[in-house]
BALOBA-1460 file (C-alpha; in Angstrom, 3 decimals):
// residues 119
<rec num="1" residu="x" x="143.374" y="76.099" z="30.779"/>
<rec num="2" residu="x" x="140.237" y="77.968" z="29.591"/>
<rec num="3" residu="x" x="139.296" y="80.377" z="32.454"/>
<rec num="4" residu="x" x="136.225" y="82.513" z="31.799"/>
<rec num="5" residu="x" x="134.789" y="84.936" z="34.232"/>
<rec num="6" residu="x" x="131.361" y="86.378" z="34.230"/>
<rec num="7" residu="x" x="132.881" y="89.602" z="33.144"/>
<rec num="8" residu="x" x="134.426" y="88.166" z="30.107"/>
<rec num="9" residu="x" x="132.552" y="89.316" z="26.942"/>
<rec num="10" residu="x" x="131.988" y="86.308" z="24.492"/>
<rec num="11" residu="x" x="131.213" y="86.846" z="20.904"/>
<rec num="12" residu="x" x="130.328" y="84.106" z="18.459"/>
<rec num="13" residu="x" x="130.758" y="84.394" z="14.732"/>
<rec num="14" residu="x" x="127.417" y="83.378" z="13.184"/>
<rec num="15" residu="x" x="128.940" y="82.561" z="9.661"/>
<rec num="16" residu="x" x="130.965" y="79.468" z="8.744"/>
<rec num="17" residu="x" x="134.629" y="80.079" z="9.647"/>
<rec num="18" residu="x" x="137.664" y="78.683" z="7.664"/>
<rec num="19" residu="x" x="139.311" y="76.470" z="10.260"/>
<rec num="20" residu="x" x="142.703" y="76.866" z="8.381"/>
<rec num="21" residu="x" x="143.028" y="80.541" z="9.769"/>
<rec num="22" residu="x" x="145.167" y="81.094" z="12.648"/>
<rec num="23" residu="x" x="145.693" y="84.000" z="14.974"/>
<rec num="24" residu="x" x="146.070" y="86.633" z="12.209"/>
<rec num="25" residu="x" x="143.189" y="85.369" z="9.969"/>
<rec num="26" residu="x" x="140.797" y="85.238" z="12.946"/>
<rec num="27" residu="x" x="141.839" y="88.610" z="14.215"/>
<rec num="28" residu="x" x="141.169" y="89.980" z="10.695"/>
<rec num="29" residu="x" x="137.672" y="88.523" z="10.860"/>
<rec num="30" residu="x" x="137.157" y="90.217" z="14.181"/>
<rec num="31" residu="x" x="138.467" y="93.552" z="12.919"/>
<rec num="32" residu="x" x="136.552" y="93.538" z="9.531"/>
<rec num="33" residu="x" x="133.306" y="91.642" z="10.422"/>
<rec num="34" residu="x" x="132.878" y="92.441" z="14.087"/>
<rec num="35" residu="x" x="134.224" y="95.990" z="13.811"/>
<rec num="36" residu="x" x="136.016" y="95.147" z="17.151"/>
<rec num="37" residu="x" x="139.527" y="94.979" z="18.531"/>
<rec num="38" residu="x" x="140.756" y="91.398" z="19.177"/>
<rec num="39" residu="x" x="142.950" y="92.637" z="21.906"/>
<rec num="40" residu="x" x="140.167" y="93.964" z="24.097"/>
<rec num="41" residu="x" x="139.960" y="90.933" z="26.379"/>
<rec num="42" residu="x" x="136.865" y="89.413" z="24.822"/>
<rec num="43" residu="x" x="136.659" y="85.646" z="23.700"/>
<rec num="44" residu="x" x="135.765" y="85.054" z="20.215"/>
<rec num="45" residu="x" x="133.984" y="81.739" z="19.077"/>
<rec num="46" residu="x" x="134.306" y="80.427" z="15.482"/>
<rec num="47" residu="x" x="132.798" y="77.295" z="14.079"/>
<rec num="48" residu="x" x="133.290" y="75.612" z="10.730"/>
<rec num="49" residu="x" x="130.542" y="74.872" z="7.979"/>
<rec num="50" residu="x" x="130.001" y="71.252" z="9.199"/>
<rec num="51" residu="x" x="129.932" y="72.430" z="12.798"/>
<rec num="52" residu="x" x="132.281" y="69.801" z="14.060"/>
<rec num="53" residu="x" x="135.203" y="72.071" z="14.753"/>
<rec num="54" residu="x" x="135.408" y="75.105" z="17.014"/>
<rec num="55" residu="x" x="138.143" y="77.580" z="17.712"/>
<rec num="56" residu="x" x="138.190" y="80.176" z="20.517"/>
<rec num="57" residu="x" x="140.431" y="83.104" z="20.204"/>
<rec num="58" residu="x" x="141.419" y="85.144" z="23.488"/>
<rec num="59" residu="x" x="143.890" y="87.879" z="24.209"/>
<rec num="60" residu="x" x="144.965" y="87.874" z="27.897"/>
<rec num="61" residu="x" x="147.195" y="90.843" z="27.917"/>
<rec num="62" residu="x" x="150.424" y="89.035" z="27.278"/>
<rec num="63" residu="x" x="149.358" y="87.345" z="23.977"/>
<rec num="64" residu="x" x="146.752" y="85.378" z="22.106"/>
<rec num="65" residu="x" x="145.423" y="81.991" z="23.132"/>
<rec num="66" residu="x" x="143.872" y="79.828" z="20.363"/>
<rec num="67" residu="x" x="141.810" y="76.836" z="21.658"/>
<rec num="68" residu="x" x="140.651" y="74.277" z="19.045"/>
<rec num="69" residu="x" x="138.086" y="71.577" z="19.527"/>
<rec num="70" residu="x" x="137.264" y="68.760" z="17.044"/>
<rec num="71" residu="x" x="134.381" y="66.544" z="17.757"/>
<rec num="72" residu="x" x="134.660" y="62.757" z="17.006"/>
<rec num="73" residu="x" x="130.872" y="62.529" z="16.625"/>
<rec num="74" residu="x" x="128.061" y="64.907" z="16.422"/>
<rec num="75" residu="x" x="127.965" y="68.829" z="15.878"/>
<rec num="76" residu="x" x="127.936" y="72.081" z="17.715"/>
<rec num="77" residu="x" x="124.725" y="73.953" z="17.690"/>
<rec num="78" residu="x" x="124.316" y="76.524" z="15.031"/>
<rec num="79" residu="x" x="124.557" y="80.145" z="16.117"/>
<rec num="80" residu="x" x="121.531" y="82.126" z="15.205"/>
<rec num="81" residu="x" x="121.723" y="86.024" z="15.268"/>
<rec num="82" residu="x" x="119.058" y="88.563" z="15.271"/>
<rec num="83" residu="x" x="119.127" y="90.675" z="12.106"/>
<rec num="84" residu="x" x="121.965" y="90.975" z="9.677"/>
<rec num="85" residu="x" x="124.741" y="90.830" z="12.345"/>
<rec num="86" residu="x" x="127.447" y="88.305" z="11.943"/>
<rec num="87" residu="x" x="128.228" y="88.329" z="15.658"/>
<rec num="88" residu="x" x="126.097" y="87.018" z="18.634"/>
<rec num="89" residu="x" x="127.004" y="87.857" z="22.174"/>
<rec num="90" residu="x" x="126.686" y="84.740" z="24.472"/>
<rec num="91" residu="x" x="127.579" y="84.342" z="28.196"/>
<rec num="92" residu="x" x="129.972" y="81.894" z="29.815"/>
<rec num="93" residu="x" x="127.208" y="79.477" z="30.802"/>
<rec num="94" residu="x" x="126.041" y="79.284" z="27.238"/>
<rec num="95" residu="x" x="129.535" y="78.631" z="25.938"/>
<rec num="96" residu="x" x="130.090" y="75.773" z="28.408"/>
<rec num="97" residu="x" x="126.805" y="74.183" z="27.451"/>
<rec num="98" residu="x" x="127.746" y="74.396" z="23.781"/>
<rec num="99" residu="x" x="131.034" y="72.789" z="24.476"/>
<rec num="100" residu="x" x="129.345" y="70.109" z="26.556"/>
<rec num="101" residu="x" x="126.797" y="69.246" z="23.812"/>
<rec num="102" residu="x" x="123.769" y="70.692" z="25.618"/>
<rec num="103" residu="x" x="121.301" y="72.205" z="23.143"/>
<rec num="104" residu="x" x="120.370" y="75.748" z="23.952"/>
<rec num="105" residu="x" x="117.295" y="75.604" z="21.612"/>
<rec num="106" residu="x" x="115.480" y="72.704" z="22.995"/>
<rec num="107" residu="x" x="115.423" y="73.139" z="26.822"/>
<rec num="108" residu="x" x="118.519" y="71.241" z="27.666"/>
<rec num="109" residu="x" x="118.449" y="68.213" z="25.254"/>
<rec num="110" residu="x" x="121.913" y="66.766" z="24.925"/>
<rec num="111" residu="x" x="123.444" y="66.735" z="21.350"/>
<rec num="112" residu="x" x="125.269" y="63.574" z="20.061"/>
<rec num="113" residu="x" x="128.814" y="63.227" z="21.161"/>
<rec num="114" residu="x" x="131.555" y="60.591" z="21.076"/>
<rec num="115" residu="x" x="131.407" y="58.263" z="24.000"/>
<rec num="116" residu="x" x="133.978" y="55.495" z="24.427"/>
<rec num="117" residu="x" x="132.095" y="53.815" z="27.147"/>
<rec num="118" residu="x" x="129.167" y="53.143" z="24.846"/>
<rec num="119" residu="x" x="131.120" y="50.825" z="22.609"/>
């Protein structure tokens, strides 16, 4: 279960990530692109080019957790960073809104998602 406190630092990778990467590949991105330590307790967010898949990497002190989300319909919102940085710090509320399909850019508009009740 994903448990995020308000003290958890969350960093989103603003470039498209290769979803074939696992623990070691994503940790390599964190070390080389973020200039950060993947075992510092932060949560790292990666989205693919089509923005229909998301991976979250988190180290809880005992090992890595890798969460993977594949959307049946719609896309995740694109991360836009300030300047040349490839990382963007977001908070837990923004992450939950992204996972729920709420657009952060357009004042709470819901993004398209799969809904089995609509069929």
